[in-house]
N, C-alpha and C positions, 0 to 999 in steps of 0.2 A: 378510618380512609384519608389518605394525606392530602392535604388541600393544595391545589396548584398555587402557586407563586404568582402575582401577576408582573407580565414583563414589559418594562419600562418603554417609553413613547420615542421617538427620535432615531435617526440613523445611526449616532456615536452610541448613544447608551444602549440601544438594542444591540449594538456591536460589543460593547462591553460587557453587557449583561449574558449574551452567548459566551463569551471565554472565561466567565465567571463560574457560571452556573454548568451543570450537565445535563440540561435541557434537550440541548440540541448538540449532536456529536461533529465535531470539526477535523476530524480525523480525514475524512474522504478527501478535503482540500489538501491536508499535508501529506497524504500517501502519492501524491500525483507529484510534490516537490521530490521527496525521497525517490520515487521511480527515475526522474530524470538526474539526481542526484548520482545514482548508482548504476547508471546509462553513461554518464559522463566519465564513472571511476574504471568502469570495463573499456571502455574507449581508449582510456590513459594508458591500461594494462596491453591493449591491442598496439598502439602507437609503440609502447616499450617493447614489447616483441620482435616488432618490424625493426626497430633500431638496433635490439640486439642480433638480429639476421643480418643486418647489413653490415655489423660491425664484426660479425666473426667471417663475411665475405670480405670484407677488405682486408683485415690480419692476416688472414691464412692465405698458402700459396693459390694461384688460381684456380684449379680444377677443384680442389677440396672442400676450400671455402663456400663455394657456390653448392656444392652438393651438399655441404652441410647446412646451408641459409635454407636452402630451399625448406626441408624437411620442417625446419624451426618455424617458417612464416606459415607453412599449410597447418600444423599442429597449433600454432596460435589461433589462427583464426577459427579454428575446429572448438578449440577451446572456448573461445569469444562467442562463437555463435551458441554452446550449451549455457553458455556464465547469462548470456542476454534472456535465453528461455528460463533458464532457473530462477533468474531476478524477478521475470514479469509473473511467474509463476507464484512467486513470494508474494509479491505486489497485490495480484488479484486474490491470492487467498485472504490479507489482510481486510481486503474490500469488502469481500463475500461476508467476512464476519461481523463488519460494522453495519453492512446492510440488514444483514438477519436482526442485529440489535435494533434498527430503527424499525423493521417489520415488527419485530415483537411489542415495540412500545405502541406501535399505532393498534395494535390488534389487541393489546391490553387496557386501552383508551377505549376502543370501540365496545368490548366486553363491560367493563365498568359501566359506561354510558347508558347501555343495554341494561343492565343488571338496575341501576339507579333508575330507569326510566318503568320497570316493570316493579320497581319496590323490593327487589331481592337484597341478600346480604353481600357483602364486599365479595371480590373473586377468591381469595384464599379459603373462605366456608363453604367451597364446590362439594359435594358429594361425588367421592370416587366409586366408580362400576367397573 
């Protein structure tokens, strides 16, 4: 059984220890930044779609330009809405995966502590039934 390493004391040392060791995952904090960056990229695409529609409306003669620009704007907003939902679902998937990992590590520590209290062998020697 692996002996846990001691965590250094102090705010800076503890933060550095968390970055250098994988005892505590930092992905949950990073995924929020990635989520907002993705939403910003989707918003830039939406503004580009609106700009393209305005450019088409200005360049073409009056009735045809506006008739062509309206579906472009509506389609752009529909695609933007779908991309926002898809991006959110991807980010939630990764958050769920890392939450499962954290929960499993807590369960593993609890089982090892219980087996240690009972004087049993390590977890990997559990019988299968």
